[in-house]
N, C-alpha and C positions, 0 to 999 in steps of 0.2 A: 592285344593277346586273345587268341581263340579259347574260350573256355573248355570246346571239345578235347584240346589238346591237352588240359589240365586234369581231365578226369582220373580217378583211381581205376586201376587196373586189377583184373581176375584173370590168372593164366590157369590153364587147364593141361593134363595129362592123365594118360591111364588109359587102359583099355575099357574102362566103363563109361567114358566120356560117349556122350549121344544127344540124339534131337531133345530129348527128355529133360536131361542135366542142362543143355543150353536154355532152353526155355525157362526151367527153374531158376537159373540165374540172372536171367532178364528181366525176371520178376523182383529183383532186389530193390529196386527204387520205387515199386508201387507202393507201398506205405510209409509212413513216418516213423522215426524212431527217437528215443530221447538220446541227445546227445550230452553227455556229463564231461565236463572238461575241468582240467586242474587250475591251480592258481585263484580258487576261490571265485569263479565266474560262473555264471547261473547255467544251468541246464538249457537247451534248446531242442524243438523236436524240428528235425530236418528230414529230408529223404536225400538216400544216397543213390546216385547214379554212377555204374562202372561201365568200363569197357572189358570186351573179351577178347583175349588173345592166348593162341598157342604159347607153351613155356619158350618156344625158340624164338618166337616173333616179339616178345613183349619188350616196350621201352622200358630204360633202366630210370628215368628221371621221374618217375611219378610214384606215389603211394600204391601199394600193391599187396594182394594175398595171392599165395599159390595154392592151387587145390589139386590132389590126385584122387583120381576116379577109380576104385577099383571093380571088377566084374566078378571077383571071387564071392561064392554063394556059401562053400562049406569049410568047415574048421579045418579038415587034413589039409586042403589046398593051401588054405592059410600058412599054416605052419610049414609046409614042404618047400613051398617056393614064393609065394605073394609077400611073406613078412620081408624075407630080404629084398626083394625089390624097393618096398615102401621105405625100408631103413636107409636103402642107399639114395633114395630121393631125397629123403629128410636132410642127410649129411652135405647133400648138394645145395641146399638152401642157404644163403648167406644169413649170419647172425642179425638178430633183432628184426626180420622180416616174418611176416604173418604167413601161417600155413594151415591147412585143414586136409585132412584124410577122409574121404568120402567112402564108404563101402556099401556094397548092393544088399547085405544081407544084415538084420538088427544082431544076430548071432555071433557074427563075424566081426561086428563092430564093437560088441562086448569084450572079445576076446581081444581084438587090437588094443581097446583101452587098456585091458589089465596089463599085456605084455609090453607095449610100448611106453607105459606109464604117462600117457598124455590123454587124460578122460576129457578135457574141453576141446582137443584138436580131433579127435576121431568120432567119426557120426554116422549114423546109416543114413541112406538117400531117401530112406522112407522115414525118417524123423520128422515131426511136424516143426521141430525148434531148428531146421537146418537154414532156413531164410533169416531168423533172428540171429543165429550164430554167424552167418556171412556178413550181416549189417554190422554187427558188433564188432568183427575183426576189421572190416572196412573203416569204420569210424575212429577204432584204435590205429590203424596205419595213418588215416588223415591227420589225427591229434599228434600223433608223433612228427608227421611233416611240418604241422604247423607250428609246432615248438622249434623245431629246428630252424624253419625260416625265421619265424620271430626273433630268435636269438642273433641271427645273422643280421637281420633289419636292424635290431636295437645296437647292435654292436656296429654297425656301419653308420647308423645316425650319430653316434656319439665321435666317430671322426670326422664329422662334417667340417670342422674348422681346420683339419690338418692340409696340408700342401698334398695337391695332388687328386683331392677328394673331387668326385663329379657327380654332379645331380642326376645327370641320365643314368648312369650306372646303378645309382640308388634306387632310381624310378624304376629301372628294370627288376631289382631285386624284391623291391616291396611289391609290384606289380605279381610276381609270382605267387607272393602270400594271397593277394587279393584273388589272383585267379583260382588258388586252391579253395577259398572260402567260397567264392562264387560258383563252385561245382555243387555245393551243397543248397538244394531247394529248402529255403527257410533261414537261412545265414546270409542273405544278400546285403542285410545293413552290417555286418562284420567285414564284408569285402569294401562298402562304401566308407567305412571309417577309413580303410587304408589309402584311399583316394583324397578323402578330406585330410589326412595327414601330410600327405604330398603337397597339397594345395596350400595347407597353412604354414609348410616348411618353405615352399619357394616364395611366398607373401613375405614370410619374416626376412629371408635373404635380400628382396629386393627394398623392403623399408630399411634396414640396415646400410644399404646402398645409396639411401637417399641422406643419410647423417654422415657420410664420408666428409673428412675436411672439417667437421664442426664439433664444437665442444660438447661432451655429455656431462651435465652436472649429476653426479650421484647424491642423492639425498636419503637420509637415514634419521627417522623420527623428527623429519621435519628441519634438520641442520643439515648444512653441506659439509660432507666428508672428505670428498676427494674427487679429482678431474680424470674422467676417461677419454682419451682421444682415440676415435675410432680409426681402423687400418683400411688398407685397400681393399675393394671388393674382390671375390675370388675368382680366377681367371675363366673359370666355365660361365660364370654369370655374365659377362663381357660377351659372349658368343648372342646372347639373346638381343644385343644392341645392334646387331646387323639390320640393314634397311628391309622394310617390308616390300615384297614382290607380290604377295597374293593377299588378301583377306577373305578367303572364303567361310563360309558359315559352320555349323556344327555337322560331324560326321567323322568317320573313322577312315583316315587314308592309311593305306598298307605302308606307304613311305614314311609317315608322319613318326610313328613309334622309333623306325630306324635312325631318322635324322635327331630324333629327341636324345636317344641313348648315346648317339655319336657326337652331341653336342653341336648339331649342324642345324639345329632349327630355330625358326622364328619364335618370338613372344607369342604372337598369337596362335602359332601352330600348337605351342605347348596349351596355351591356356583352352583351346579348343579340345585336343585329346583329353585333357583331365576332365574337362565339363561333360564331354560327350559320353566318356567311361562313367561318370557319376549319374548321367540320364538315364543311359542303358540299366544301370543298377536298379535305380528307382521303378523304372518301368518294369524290369522283372519281379519285383516284389509281388509274389502272389498273396494278395490280403485280402479281405472280405471287403465289398464295396465301401462300407464307412470309411475304412483306412485309404481305400484307394482316393477319395477325396482329399485325404489329408496329403497324400504321395503328390498327387497333381498340383496341390497347392507348394509343395516343398520345390517343386520343379520350379515355377515362378518365381519363388522366394530366393532361389540360390542363383537365378540369371542376373536379377538386375544388379547385386553385388558384385558379380563377375565383370559386367559391363563397366560398371565405374571403377573397380580395381584395376582393370587394365587399361582405362584411360589413365589412370594415375600411373602406371609402370610404363607405359610407353613414353611419359615425361619423364620420369625419374631415369629411366635407363637411357635417355635421349636418343630413342629409336627414331630413324629418319623414314617418312612416309610421306605420300602426297597428302595436301591437304583434302580432307573429306574423307579420307579411306578409313580412319577410324570410326565416324561417324556412319559410314555406308556399311562396315561389318557390325556395329551395334544394331543398326536397323535390321539386317539380314539374321541375325540371331535371334532378335526379339520375334520377327516373325514366325522362325522355326519353334520356337518355343510356344508360342501363343496357339500355332497349329497342333502341337501336342495338347495342348490344354483343352482344345475345342473337343478332344475324345471324351472329355469328362464335362458334360453339359453344366453340371453346378458349378464347376470351378474355372471354367472361362469366364464367369462372373464375380470371381473374388477378388479382394483387395490387391493380393500381389500381383494378379494379371492385370488388373487396373492400371496399379502403377509401373508395370512394365509398359503397357500400351503408351502412357503418358510420356515415359522417357523416350521410347520409339518416337513420339509426334515431335518431340523437340529435337532430336538428332535429325529427323527428315526435314522440319523445318530449317535447321542449319544448311542441311544439302541442297535445299531450294534457293535459300539466300546465295549461297555459294555458286551455284551453276544457272543463276537467273531463270528458274523454274517458277517463281512466285508469281501469283496474278497481277494483274494491273501494271505489269512492266512491258518493255518492248520484246521481250523473249530473250534466250541467251545468245550471247557473242559467239564468235567462231572460237574464242580461248575457251570460252565456258563449255563449247561442244567437245573440244578436244579434251578438257579435263573429265566430263562426263564418259566418254569413250573410255579414258584411261581407268576410269573407276570401274565402269561395267568390266572390262579385262581383267582388274584385279579379283572379281568375283570367280573367275574360272570358266572355262567353255561350257561343262555342264554342271553350274552350281545346283546345290540342294534345294529343298523346297524354300521359296521366297525368294530366289535369287534371280530368277526370270522376271518375277512382277518388278522387284526392284531396278533391274536393268531396263525395264520398260518405263519406270517411273523418271528414271535418270536421263532419259532420252526424250521424254514427252513432257510439256508443261500438264497436259490435260490429264495423263495416267499420273503425274505426281499430286496434282490436285485430288485426284480421286483418291489415291492411296492415303493422302495425308487425312480428308475429310472422312475416310472408312475408319482409320485407327482412331483419331479424335473422338469421332462420335461413338466407338465403341468403350472408350476409357469414360468418356462423359456420362455414357448411361451407366456403367457399372458403378462410378462413383455416386450417382443420384440413387440407383437401387441399393447400395449399402449405406445411406445417410450419411457419406462424405460430400456435405454440401460445400464447405469451403474449399476442397480440391475441386469439386466441380465446377463451382464458380471461377476460380482460377483459370481452369483450364478453358472454360465458356470465355472468359475474356481474351484468351488468345486466339479461339476461333471468331470471336467477334472481329479482331483486327484482321484475319484472314479473308472474312467474308466482306469488310470493307475494302480491302484490296481487290476482290472479286466483282466490287460495285453491286453488292446487294447490301443495302442499309437496312432493311427491314429484318433479315436475320441477326445482323450485326446489333440491332437494337435489343432484340429478344435476349441475345446473350449478353450484352452490356448491363440491361437493367437488372438480370440476375447476379452478375457480379457485383453490381452497387451494393446491394445488400450485404455481400460478404466482408466489405471494406468499412462498414459504419463505424465509428470511432476513431478512424485513422484519417484526419481531414485531407491530407495530402494526396492518399491514393484515392479518396472518395471524389475529390474535384477533380483528380486527372482522368477517372474514368467518365465522370459526368461530363467532362469536356468534350471526349470522344463520342459520348451517348448524344451529345446536343447537335452533332454533325450527322446523327442517323434520324434525328426526329423532324416533325412538320407539326405545323398549326399550333394546338392549344398544350401538346406535351412539349413542344419545342420554347413555347412562351415560359413554361413551368421550369424547364431546365435553366434557360437565359436568367430568370428570375433568382434561382438558387446560385448560380455563377456570380451575378451582381453582388449578392448579399454575404459572398464567402469571404471572410477575413484572410485567409490563407492565399488568396491572389493579390498581386501589386494592384494598388488604386486605379492605376491607369487601365489595367486590364479589365478590373471590374466596372469600369465606365463603359468599355467598348460592349461587353455583355448587355449593359443597362439600356443603351441606345439601341441595339439591336431588339432588345424586348420592346422597346416602345414603336418600333417600325413593325415589329411582329402583330402587336395588339391592334394596330390598323387594318390588318388583313383578316383578323377573326370576325366571326359573325356576332350576331347580338347576345346569343346565348352565353357567349365568353367561357370562362374555366372558374372553377374553384380550387383553391391551393392553400395546403396548410400555413396558417398565418407563423407558425413557428420557424417556418424554413427561410423566413426573411425577417422576421420581428421577432423581439424578445418581450412578452407579456410580463411586466415588473409587478404590477398589482393594479387591483379593481376594488376601489373603496364604495359601498354603495352610502347613500344618503337619503334616508327616509324622509316622508313628509307628503305635506299635500302637493309638493311639486319635487317628485321623484328625479334625484340625480345620481350619476356614479362618476367619481373621479378616477380617470384612467391613466397609468403610466405605463409606455412601452419605449423599447428601444430598438431603434431602426438602423439595420446593419446594411442598407442601401448607400450608395457612393454618393447620391445627389438627392435634394428636396423631391418629394413627391405628394400631389394634392389626391386625398382620398375622402370618401363619403363613410364617416363611422358610424356603426349601430352596436346595440349590445342586446342580445335578445333577452327578454325576461320570461323563464320557464314557469308557468301556474299550473300545467298538467304534464302528462306524457307527452315528450317529444314527439314531433311531426316533420316526416322528413319531407322536404319542399323541393331540392335540388342536390345532386350529387354529382361527383367528377371524379374522376382517376387521376392518378398522379406517379411519376416515376418511382416514388417512394411508398405508394400504398392508395387507400381511398379515403378521403375527407367527405363527411356528411354536412351538409347545411341545414341546420334545424330550422323551426319555425319562429319567424321573427315578426309575425302579425303583434304581438306585444313586445315592445322595445323601447330602449332610449337610444336618440340619437341626436346629431347636431347639424350645422351647416357644413359642407366641406371645409376640411382643414389642410394645412400644410405640414406633412410631417418631416422633419429635419434629419438628417443623419445623427445617431447618438439618443441621448435621452429626451422623449417629448412628454408631456402631460396636458390633458384637456378634459373638460366636462362634458358629459352626454346628459341631455334633458328627457324628460318623459313627453312623448308627443300622443296627445288625444287622452283617451281614456286611462286612469292608473289602474295598474294591477298590483297584488301583494305575490311575491314568489321569489325563486331564484334566479340571480344573473347567469346565465348559461354561457352562450358564446357572442364572441367579439368578432364583427366582420369589417372589413377594410376594403371597399371596392374603389379599384383604380380605374381610371379612364372609361368606367362603365362597361368593363371587359373582363377585369382580373378580379377576383372576389379571393382576398385572404380571410380566411375562417379558421379560429381556433377551435381546439379539441370541445367538445361538451364536457363541462364541469360545473361543480357549485361554487361559484365564485363569490358569492355573499348573496345575502336576504335582503330584499327591500320591502317595505311594507307602505301602506297608505295609513299615516297617523298623524295626529295635531300635535304639535310639541309648541312649549311656551318660550319666551325670552329668558336668556339668562344672562346673568351679571358676574364680571369678575373684576377683583380689584388689582389695579395694575399702579405700583410705586414702589419706589426704594425705599430705604429705612426713614422713617418719619420720626421727628423729634417731638417731645413733648414741651411743654411753655413756649413754643414758637409757631408762629404761622407757619402752615406745610400744605404744599398741594398735592393731591393723589387723583386718580383716574378712575372712574367706573366705565368698564366696556361692556355695551349692551350688545348683545347677538341674538338676532331676530329668529323668532321662531316661525313654525309652518304659516302661519298668517301675516308675517311680515310686521313691520311698525309704522302707523300712518302717521303723516305730516301733523306737527304740534301735539303730539301725545304727552300728556302731562303726568308727570311722576313726581310725588311727595314724599321727600327724604327727612325721616327724623332721627335726632341724635340722643343718646343717653346724657344724663347728668355728667359734667365734667368736660364735655365735648361740645364745641361751639362752630357753627357751620358759617360759611358766608362773613357776615357782618357782624356775628355773634348771637345770633339767634340759635335755636336748636332744632329749627325746621326750616325747609327750604321747598320751592316747588321749580320744577324745572320742565322743560319741553325738548321732545326728541325731534329729530328730523326723521324724513321718510326713509325707510331701511328694508330692503328686500330681504326674502326667507334667507338665513344662512348668513348673512352680510352682518358687518359689525358696525356700531357707532360709538364714539368714545366722548365723555362728559368729565371736564376738569372741575374739582370742588377745592375750596380752601377751608382748612379747620384749623383749629387750636384745642389742643388738649391739655387740661389742667389736672394733673394727678391729685386724688383726695390727700396723700401722704407724701413726704419726702423721701420716704424710705422705698418707695415704689420704682420700680426699674422697668419693667414691659407690662403696658397695659392693652388690654384688648377692648374696643369698643364696639357695640353692634349697633349698626345702622338698620332701619327698618324702612322698606319700599313699598308704597302702595301705588297702584295704577290699575287700569282696565286691561294691561297687559297680563296681569295674574289674578287667579280667583281670589288668592289668599296675599296677605303681607309678604313680602320677599326678604328674607334676612340676608345681610352682609356684615363681615367683621372687618374692622381695620385696627391694625397694631401700631402703637407708638411707643417709644423708649425714652426713657427720661435721660437726659444728655449728660448730666453731671451727677457727682454725690460727693457730700462734704462730710468729713469726721473732725472731730476737736482733740486738741491734747494740751494740759495744762502744765505750765513750767513753773517752777519756784527758786528765787534766788533771796535766800534769807526770809524776811517777810514779803518781798515784792512779788508779785504774781504776773505770769506773762499768759496769753491764750493765744493758741496756734490752730488756726483752720485749714486744714487740707483739701482741696479741690482736685478730684481725679475724674475723667473721662469715661463714660460708661457706653458711648456710642460709636467708637473706634473713628470718630470723625474730628477734624480739627476744629476748634472754636476759639473766638475772641472772647477775653471776660474782661470787665471795665465796672469802675464805681463800687467796690466792695463797702459794704456798711455793717458795722456789728452795733445791735441796739441792746441794751443791757435794762433790766425792769429794774434794779437797784445799783446803784454807784455808778462810777465813770469809767471810761475807757480810754485810751490813747492809742492811735495805730503808728507802728513803726514807719519810718520813712519809706516809699517805694515809688517805682516809677509813676509819673501820672498817666502814662499812655497805656493804652489797652495791652494785656500780656496774652499771649497765643498758648491755648491749653492743648498739647498733643495727647493722643491717645496713649502714648506709654510714659509720658512724663507729667506727674500731677504738679500743681501749683500751691503756694503756702502763702497766708497772710497772718501776721501775728500784732496783737495789741498787748499793752500794758493795763493790767488791771487796777484800779483803787476801788477795793471793795473788801468789806467783812460780812462774812457770811455765805449763804448759796449763791450758786451763779445760775440767771436765767436769761438766755440770750437769743435774740433772733439774727440769722446771718441773711443778707442778701447781696446779689451779685448780678449784672447784667450780662447778658449773652449776645453773641453776634456770629451768624453763619451765613456766608455769601449775602450779606447785606441784609439778611433776615433778623430783626433784633427779637429778643425775649428776654427774661427774667427766671432766675433762680432764687428761692429763699427755704431756709428750712429753720427749725427752733431746736434749741437743746438746754440740759439742766445739768448743774453740778452740784454735788451736797457742800457742806462746811469744807473750807479749803483754807482757813486762814493756819499759819505756822503756830503749832503749839509747843514742840520739843525740838531741840537741838542737838545734835550728837557729834562729838569731836573724839578721833581715836589718834594714838601715837606708839609706834614700834620704837622700843629702845632696848640696848644689850642691858643684860642683867649686871647686878652689881659687880664690880671688879672687872669688868671688859670694857673695850672702849667702843669698838664698833661690833655690830650683827654679822655673825657667821652662820654658815648652813651647819645645820645638826648641834647648833648650841643654843641653850634657853635664853629667850627673850621675854621681855615685858611687854605687854599691850595697854597702855594706859589709856582708860574710856571715861569720858566727861559726858554726862547727861544733863540738862538743863532744861527747865520749863519756863516758858515764857509768863504763864498764869497758871494760877491752882487748877488742877485738871480733876481733882475730885476723887481718885482711883490708884490704884498701885498699877505698876509697870513690869512687864516680864522682858528680859534681854536674852536674846540667843545669839551665840557667836557661831556663824556659818563660815567656815574656812574650807577654801580649796584643797582636798586631800592629797593634790600632786604637789602643792606648795608648803603647806603649814600643816603641823600637826598640834592639837590642842591638849596640854599637858595637865591643864588643872579643870576648874569649873568651865563648863560650856552655856550654863543657863544659869538665871536668877531672878528674883523679883525685887522689885525697887519701891519703896514707899515714899513719895513725892510730897512729904510734908514740908520738906526743904526745898528751894529752888534749884539747886545742884547737887549731883553725886559724882565722885570718883572713885573709879574700879582699877583695880591691875589685876590682870589675868595673864597667864603663863602660856605662851606659845613657842612653838620650835620651828625655824625656816629649814625645809626639806632640800632646798637647791639656791643656787647664788644667781645674783642677778638682780635686777629692779623690780621686786616683789610688789603687787597690790597690797593693801592691808585687808585683813579678813575682814569681812562684813558681819555687821550686827544688825539684827532685825530686833525692833521693838513692837509690841502688841498690848493691848489694853487688858489686864488682869482682874478678874473678877471672881472674888473667893466664893466657895461654897456657903449655902446659906439654907434655910428651910426649904425653898422652893427647889433646890439643886443639890445634889450631894457630892457633885465633883466641880472643881474650880472650872473656868472658861476663860477661852482667850478671844479677843476681838480685834480685827487689825484696824489700823488708823486708814482715815481717808486719805485720797491723792493730796498731796502738798500740806500735811500736817507735821510731819516729820521730815527735818532737813538734816541731811549728814555732810556736814561740812568737809570729812576726810574722804569722801566717797572716791574721788579719783586719786589719791595720793598712793605714793610708792615708796618703799623704802629700798635701801641699797645694801644687799645682802652679799658678804665677801664668802669667797670658798672656805671649806672648814681647812683647818690647820693639819697638814699632813705629819704622821709621827714618823722620827726618824729610825 
């Protein structure tokens, strides 16, 4: 649509119209004016341009104002004739149309305003406010037209799902609104919104078409509510599924709009038309330079989504087109947009422009593969040449900018390669300029592949090396790019790349072995200087443990990722001052410096196997104190694997004495035991025949029974161990001892002072005694339990009494086994009156090693002095005992001999079984040998109930030395209760009827 045909119109009539009036109206669009719009929309400053027409020639479909120019200069003429002419003219104007009467003289204008009652529509041609009044009326007319078209557009949009609705007709209507807004200088963004709405509406229709035949799950608040089955697409949309006959780039085709309105256009024609309109509006925006940068950025930002959306819509609508036509169209549009961006030098290197350029490279690459234009091939075949001619013809006989260049690229491999490299290098440089390193390296990877096909490995290596840093952390991608890079390298760099590939755990073992054998062949061709490579690329440095002394050493653990064993010369630098660089070498991933190895630990060549390896490095020559810094592994005298400089540990020159540790299991006392002393040689080592004197404390015997022995040590190197076995017997001073620690003292020329060593012994068993009484006969039980958690054999138990005799109860003559969780018991019958003093002895055997255990114990007076007998019987008048009925407890206390003091008895009844109804305690005077008592008790439950217990104590009355009587308990075995385990049968209580 031509915006000139949409300008507002100013008509003129009257005798006062002349050249001066015409120039006056032509100046309407010279200045901007504030445009105030309804519906809460903000004001804008716009410039209004209008077309001048005579009243009889003016078009009727545009917003307009009518003007009447009067030449009347006096009031009398106005009254006589001019007023009637003006009134007739006003009546001829349609309602709602703006009009204005311009009079030559100010006094006539004042008279007209009064008589016509139109103060705002009558003005003098000499009035300075004339232009402002005309602009205001023009904007009013445009606003009215905008509201009318806006309502029609909204009404038509609401009908979009009705039968017979056409997108082409709707586009024509909304374009009228866009054209109207486009005539206002400063309101181009409002016109752009109209085309954005058309674009979005068409996109939504195509998206809905992609869901035809599929189930749409409608979810609300996270829950499935109902199913919505999408209907068939509208008929007008199917017209855009017509096969593509041409794929021209951007541009306004006079026939394109007509075809779109009549639903006879292709999908690309519609998209090109809409985007071209948007592009023209963006370019028309007359903004400050800072905003122009933003506008040009919008052009590139809008282009890439357009290309991607069109690609999807061609697939959704199932449009038939020759293979490569869509890519060909995308490349041409990209070239046109990039050409527009070049008008803004700051924006041709923007991120949207770079992304668009990268997209064009991808599509051009696809065309190259399709048409046989890629380097390294045999050239296009006849079929591919025909396809290229067909694609070129689809661009049109006179394609817009970029079309001829693209045609030439489709027909010539050289021109194709030049165009591809031009676009790729422009995108790559822009990505780098913007700091988009990952995008730049990804594109560089594609360029590397392209240069490899061209036979230019040096350029390919540069791009691949840069791309390799972008994929660190992704082993699969890293190895893929490294494999490509290895094909472009030579010499030292190739050797390092092969080493990394051989050490990659991502590859199969057979593939790694192939790279390894290739590495070995490459090393044969290198010069004597060789190359330096980071050790961590091939090996994992697990740990470095320094061993300080007069013979410095370091224990090194490394993990090899190589597929086969390798012979290396290892060395570990000792940094005594600031590091000095002696050799450096670059590698595909960075630069590794080899430090100063003048002071180092090394060894003879060692073979490193795949997996974990451990080896010792020794100081060569003078000793140095410092930090362990770098590990070097030199393979075949050509490749040096060097770790990064770091403080791996401090190594010092110092003298250390020999150390001793005790190694043994649980040592048992009272039995011969063996333990080991481990001597670890110090920095001076141990000479052959060095004597060591070992002294034991009291209670510990060494060797043949003495407390001091002398041993000789064999020759032992620094850090090495020698073990000496000793035999000892520990005799604890007390039978109550369980764990005993004995301190050994060692003296020798190995130490300046005596060296103390502790040895712990455990008493294997413990014994306890328990006295049993049967009337006047006494039995003594000895319980033996294990304290060492080991199984022992016990034999020949003996009990020796200082007074009286004892007789052991018969037991098995064989040795008994004492388990850790099961004690043993021995019982003897005693024949003794008075205190017991005894000694217990038993032999111990453990793993054919014999020992003995003995202990002593004492018991006070244990002869039986008092006998107690009790009986529960029913009360008088009852035959049996019943629950909750009174019973009698008959208690008899007999003394075997005079004891010379009174007794106190106490009745201790279980309160859940018995209730004591009478006395619970009393004092007995044993002047006579026997006492009989009757106490009242009541059983609380039925069944076989044990008798209530009776406790007897010595009663010592109060005297001058004590104001209160005292109770003293009897010793064990002095009181014998004959009824202790008796029970009485209690029947249930009688239930009342």
